[in-house]
C-alpha positions as CSV (number, residue, x, y, z in Angstrom):
1,X,34.4,13.4,19.1
2,X,31.6,15.0,20.9
3,X,31.6,15.4,24.9
4,X,29.2,13.0,27.0
5,X,26.3,14.6,27.8
6,X,26.5,16.3,31.6
7,X,24.3,14.7,34.1
8,X,22.7,18.0,34.6
9,X,21.1,17.9,31.1
10,X,20.1,14.1,31.1
11,X,16.2,13.7,31.4
12,X,14.7,12.2,34.4
13,X,14.5,8.4,34.5
14,X,10.8,8.5,34.5
15,X,10.5,10.9,31.6
16,X,12.3,8.5,29.3
17,X,10.3,5.9,30.4
18,X,7.1,7.5,29.7
19,X,8.3,8.6,26.4
20,X,9.0,4.6,25.6
21,X,6.1,4.1,27.2
22,X,3.9,5.8,24.7
23,X,5.9,5.0,21.6
24,X,5.1,1.2,22.6
25,X,1.6,2.5,22.4
26,X,1.6,4.1,19.3
27,X,3.1,1.4,17.8
28,X,0.4,-1.2,19.2
29,X,-2.5,1.2,18.3
30,X,-0.9,1.7,14.5
31,X,-0.3,-1.7,13.9
32,X,-3.5,-3.7,16.1
33,X,-6.0,-1.1,16.0
34,X,-7.0,-1.9,12.4
35,X,-6.3,-5.8,12.8
36,X,-8.5,-6.1,15.7
37,X,-11.5,-3.9,14.5
38,X,-11.4,-5.4,10.4
39,X,-14.5,-6.7,9.9
40,X,-17.2,-6.8,6.4
41,X,-18.4,-3.0,6.1
42,X,-19.8,-1.5,2.8
43,X,-17.8,-4.6,1.0
44,X,-18.8,-4.1,-2.5
45,X,-20.5,-7.2,-4.7
46,X,-22.7,-8.1,-7.3
47,X,-26.2,-9.3,-7.2
48,X,-26.7,-10.5,-10.6
49,X,-30.6,-11.8,-11.8
50,X,-33.9,-10.4,-12.4
51,X,-34.7,-6.9,-10.7
52,X,-37.3,-8.5,-8.0
53,X,-34.8,-11.1,-6.8
54,X,-31.9,-8.8,-6.5
55,X,-33.7,-6.7,-5.0
56,X,-34.8,-9.4,-2.5
57,X,-31.3,-10.8,-1.8
58,X,-30.6,-7.1,-1.0
59,X,-33.2,-7.2,2.1
60,X,-31.9,-10.2,3.0
61,X,-28.7,-9.7,3.3
62,X,-28.9,-6.5,5.0
63,X,-30.9,-8.3,7.6
64,X,-28.5,-10.7,8.2
65,X,-25.7,-8.3,8.0
66,X,-26.5,-4.8,8.3
67,X,-24.2,-2.7,6.6
68,X,-21.7,-5.5,6.1
69,X,-22.2,-5.4,1.9
70,X,-22.5,-2.4,-0.6
71,X,-25.0,-4.4,-3.4
72,X,-24.4,-3.4,-7.0
73,X,-27.1,-4.8,-9.2
74,X,-26.1,-6.6,-12.6
75,X,-28.7,-8.0,-14.9
76,X,-26.7,-11.1,-15.7
77,X,-23.5,-13.7,-15.3
78,X,-21.1,-12.1,-17.5
79,X,-21.8,-8.7,-16.0
80,X,-21.4,-9.8,-13.0
81,X,-17.9,-11.3,-13.9
82,X,-17.1,-8.5,-15.8
83,X,-17.2,-6.4,-12.9
84,X,-15.4,-8.6,-10.7
85,X,-12.1,-8.7,-13.3
86,X,-12.5,-5.1,-13.5
87,X,-11.9,-4.7,-9.6
88,X,-15.3,-3.2,-8.9
89,X,-16.8,-5.5,-6.7
90,X,-15.1,-8.6,-4.8
91,X,-17.1,-11.6,-6.0
92,X,-21.1,-11.5,-7.0
93,X,-24.3,-13.8,-5.8
94,X,-26.0,-14.8,-9.2
95,X,-29.5,-15.1,-9.3
96,X,-29.7,-14.8,-13.0
97,X,-29.9,-19.1,-13.9
98,X,-32.9,-20.0,-11.7
99,X,-30.7,-21.4,-8.5
100,X,-28.1,-18.9,-7.1
101,X,-24.8,-19.4,-7.1
102,X,-21.9,-17.5,-5.4
103,X,-18.7,-16.3,-7.6
104,X,-15.7,-15.2,-5.4
105,X,-12.5,-13.9,-6.5
106,X,-9.9,-15.0,-3.8
107,X,-7.1,-12.7,-5.5
108,X,-8.7,-10.2,-4.7
109,X,-9.2,-10.6,-1.5
110,X,-8.7,-13.9,0.3
111,X,-10.9,-12.8,3.6
112,X,-13.8,-11.5,1.5
113,X,-13.6,-14.7,-0.8
114,X,-14.1,-16.3,3.0
115,X,-16.8,-14.6,3.7
116,X,-18.7,-15.1,0.7
117,X,-18.4,-18.9,1.1
118,X,-19.8,-18.9,4.4
119,X,-22.5,-16.4,3.1
120,X,-23.5,-19.3,0.2
121,X,-24.4,-21.4,3.1
122,X,-26.6,-19.8,4.5
123,X,-28.5,-18.9,1.0
124,X,-29.5,-22.2,0.3
125,X,-28.3,-25.8,1.2
126,X,-26.0,-26.6,-1.9
127,X,-25.3,-23.0,-3.1
128,X,-22.5,-24.3,-6.3
129,X,-19.1,-21.7,-5.0
130,X,-16.8,-20.6,-8.3
131,X,-13.7,-19.0,-7.9
132,X,-13.1,-17.2,-10.5
133,X,-9.9,-15.3,-10.1
134,X,-8.4,-17.7,-7.8
135,X,-5.0,-17.0,-6.4
136,X,-1.4,-19.3,-7.6
137,X,-1.7,-23.1,-7.3
138,X,1.9,-22.5,-5.2
139,X,0.5,-20.2,-2.7
140,X,-3.3,-20.9,-2.2
141,X,-3.6,-18.5,0.8
142,X,-1.8,-15.4,-0.7
143,X,0.7,-15.7,2.0
144,X,3.3,-14.5,-0.2
145,X,1.9,-11.6,-1.4
146,X,1.2,-10.5,2.2
147,X,4.4,-11.0,3.3
148,X,5.8,-9.0,0.2
149,X,4.4,-5.9,1.5
150,X,6.1,-4.9,4.1
151,X,9.6,-5.1,1.6
152,X,7.8,-3.1,-0.7
153,X,7.7,-0.3,2.3
154,X,11.1,-1.2,3.8
155,X,12.8,-0.9,0.2
156,X,11.9,2.6,-0.7
157,X,12.8,3.2,3.4
158,X,16.0,2.1,3.7
159,X,16.5,3.1,0.3
160,X,16.4,6.5,0.8
161,X,18.1,6.2,4.2
162,X,21.5,4.9,2.9
163,X,21.3,7.3,-0.4
164,X,21.0,9.8,2.3
165,X,23.9,8.8,4.0
166,X,26.1,7.6,1.2
167,X,25.5,9.4,-2.0
168,X,26.2,13.6,-2.3
169,X,24.1,15.4,-4.5
170,X,20.1,15.5,-4.9
171,X,20.6,14.9,-8.5
172,X,22.9,11.6,-8.4
173,X,20.1,10.8,-5.1
174,X,17.4,10.5,-7.1
175,X,19.2,8.8,-10.0
176,X,20.4,6.2,-7.4
177,X,17.1,5.6,-6.3
178,X,15.4,4.7,-9.3
179,X,18.0,2.8,-10.6
180,X,17.0,1.0,-7.1
181,X,14.1,1.0,-7.8
182,X,14.0,-0.9,-11.5
183,X,16.3,-3.4,-10.1
184,X,14.6,-4.1,-7.1
185,X,11.5,-4.4,-8.7
186,X,13.0,-7.0,-10.8
187,X,14.8,-9.0,-8.5
188,X,11.8,-8.9,-5.5
189,X,9.4,-9.9,-8.3
190,X,11.3,-12.7,-9.7
191,X,11.5,-14.4,-5.9
192,X,7.9,-13.5,-5.5
193,X,7.2,-15.3,-8.9
194,X,9.4,-17.9,-10.0
195,X,10.4,-18.9,-6.7
196,X,7.2,-18.4,-3.9
197,X,4.8,-19.1,-7.2
198,X,2.9,-16.1,-5.5
199,X,1.8,-14.0,-8.4
200,X,1.0,-15.1,-11.6
201,X,0.2,-12.3,-14.7
202,X,3.1,-11.3,-17.0
203,X,6.4,-11.0,-15.2
204,X,7.7,-7.6,-16.6
205,X,4.4,-5.8,-15.9
206,X,4.7,-7.1,-12.1
207,X,8.3,-5.8,-12.0
208,X,7.3,-2.4,-13.4
209,X,4.4,-1.7,-10.7
210,X,6.6,-3.0,-7.5
211,X,9.6,-0.3,-9.6
212,X,7.1,2.2,-9.4
213,X,6.3,1.9,-5.8
214,X,10.0,1.8,-4.9
215,X,10.7,4.8,-6.7
216,X,7.5,6.5,-5.5
217,X,8.6,5.8,-1.4
218,X,12.1,6.7,-2.4
219,X,11.7,10.1,-3.8
220,X,9.2,10.9,-1.4
221,X,11.2,10.2,1.2
222,X,14.6,11.7,-0.7
223,X,12.8,15.0,-1.4
224,X,11.2,15.5,2.9
225,X,15.0,14.6,3.7
226,X,16.3,17.2,1.1
227,X,14.3,19.6,2.4
228,X,13.7,18.9,6.3
229,X,16.4,16.8,7.0
230,X,16.3,14.2,9.0
231,X,13.3,15.0,10.4
232,X,12.0,14.9,7.2
233,X,12.8,11.1,7.1
234,X,11.6,10.7,10.1
235,X,8.2,12.2,9.0
236,X,8.3,9.9,6.1
237,X,8.9,7.0,7.7
238,X,5.9,7.7,9.6
239,X,3.6,8.1,6.6
240,X,4.5,5.1,4.8
241,X,6.0,2.5,7.8
242,X,3.8,3.6,10.9
243,X,0.4,4.9,9.4
244,X,0.5,3.3,5.4
245,X,1.5,0.0,5.8
246,X,-1.1,-1.0,8.2
247,X,-3.4,0.7,6.2
248,X,-3.1,-1.1,3.2
249,X,-5.5,-3.3,3.8
250,X,-2.9,-6.5,2.2
251,X,-4.7,-9.4,4.3
252,X,-7.8,-8.2,4.5
253,X,-9.1,-5.2,2.0
254,X,-9.2,-1.5,2.2
255,X,-13.5,-2.1,2.7
256,X,-12.5,-4.2,5.6
257,X,-10.5,-1.6,7.7
258,X,-12.1,0.7,10.5
259,X,-14.1,3.9,9.5
260,X,-11.8,5.8,7.4
261,X,-8.8,4.0,7.8
262,X,-9.0,1.9,4.4
263,X,-10.1,5.2,2.6
264,X,-7.1,6.9,3.9
265,X,-4.9,3.5,3.3
266,X,-5.7,4.1,-0.7
267,X,-4.2,7.4,-0.5
268,X,-0.6,6.3,0.1
269,X,1.9,4.6,-1.5
270,X,2.2,1.3,0.5
271,X,-2.0,0.5,0.2
272,X,-1.5,2.0,-3.9
273,X,1.3,-0.5,-4.3
274,X,-0.3,-3.7,-3.2
275,X,-3.6,-2.8,-5.4
276,X,-1.6,-2.4,-8.5
277,X,0.4,-5.4,-8.0
278,X,-2.8,-7.8,-7.8
279,X,-3.8,-5.6,-10.5
280,X,-0.9,-6.6,-12.7
281,X,-0.5,-10.1,-11.5
282,X,-4.1,-11.3,-11.5
283,X,-7.0,-8.8,-12.6
284,X,-5.0,-8.2,-16.2
285,X,-4.3,-4.6,-15.2
286,X,-8.2,-4.7,-14.5
287,X,-8.7,-1.3,-11.3
288,X,-5.3,-0.7,-12.0
289,X,-5.9,3.3,-12.6
290,X,-6.4,4.5,-9.7
291,X,-3.5,2.7,-7.7
292,X,-1.1,3.8,-10.6
293,X,-2.0,7.5,-10.3
294,X,-1.9,7.4,-6.5
295,X,1.9,6.3,-7.4
296,X,2.4,8.5,-10.0
297,X,1.8,11.2,-7.9
298,X,3.7,10.4,-4.8
299,X,6.7,10.1,-7.3
300,X,5.4,13.3,-8.9
301,X,5.8,14.7,-5.0
302,X,9.3,13.3,-4.6
303,X,10.8,14.6,-7.5
304,X,9.2,18.2,-7.0
305,X,10.5,18.3,-3.6
306,X,14.0,17.1,-4.6
307,X,14.0,20.1,-7.2
308,X,13.1,22.4,-4.6
309,X,16.1,21.7,-2.2
310,X,18.0,21.4,-5.7
311,X,16.9,25.3,-6.4
312,X,17.3,26.3,-2.5
313,X,20.7,25.3,-2.6
314,X,22.0,27.2,-5.5
315,X,20.7,30.0,-4.5
316,X,22.2,29.8,-0.8
317,X,24.8,31.6,-0.1
318,X,28.2,30.3,-0.1
319,X,29.2,29.1,3.1
320,X,32.9,29.8,2.6
321,X,34.5,32.3,4.3
322,X,35.7,35.2,2.0
323,X,39.7,35.4,1.2
324,X,40.9,37.5,3.3
325,X,44.0,39.9,1.5
326,X,47.5,39.7,2.5
327,X,48.8,42.6,3.8
328,X,50.7,45.9,2.2
329,X,54.0,45.0,2.2
330,X,55.9,46.8,4.6
331,X,58.6,50.0,3.9
């Protein structure tokens, strides 16, 4: 048992209080800033119809909500629906049939869908609203998917921490992380899809998306720990929990987060995980390519870090002292 720290080496109480206050402030900024500053800016929506009508609506939207929307002009309703299903836009204003209609996709972002519904009321009285890709009837607000984003992050983080503490050997830890990712993905999606009713689509595709998300996070943290020790775990925890989770845009959309934060979140495991799960669950894989590449990239980075750490351990000189030769027998 290590001896307790002597009073002479303990930091002053004021310093401890100051450090704790800084930590508390950082936590508030990390989780509060994206939520407080969430708003419409640069959210892509389609405008379907003749070029003249599309330009008129785009100009009107620019006057009403400067910078809120990024307009994508498409020729007709079918093109607008295809852009929504491919997750290129969050909704559409359809002018191709004469009278305007607003097409939303609540499964892509309930908050953006609500904003488009409010926008429809300002276009003309009684503008019809059609939800092209709705959320499941059992979870029309998407609460389950939003709540499930944190267990996705914590699953990979806790898995890495426990494996480093309970399992010896990098190869065995990697095998354990992959096994945990598969089993955890199957279990988590079963709860979300069959119990909560928060997911649609193919169960096994959804489970695969979650398994990849957990594996990418776990292997990245295992690799950082293998190279840097406990400091590496701390860096990984900050990366995925303190930065990645608030910037995932799960309850809004990456484009609604302030400044550059939404774009950064798309390249981190939590944001890519949520995006991939939305694609498999509600859009038949539409828009899955980018988050899939991001998660595979993190998975490969983690595997590479583990491989480097394993190679370094094999080439390191042995810490076991050489045996001392026995003294020569006395005559």
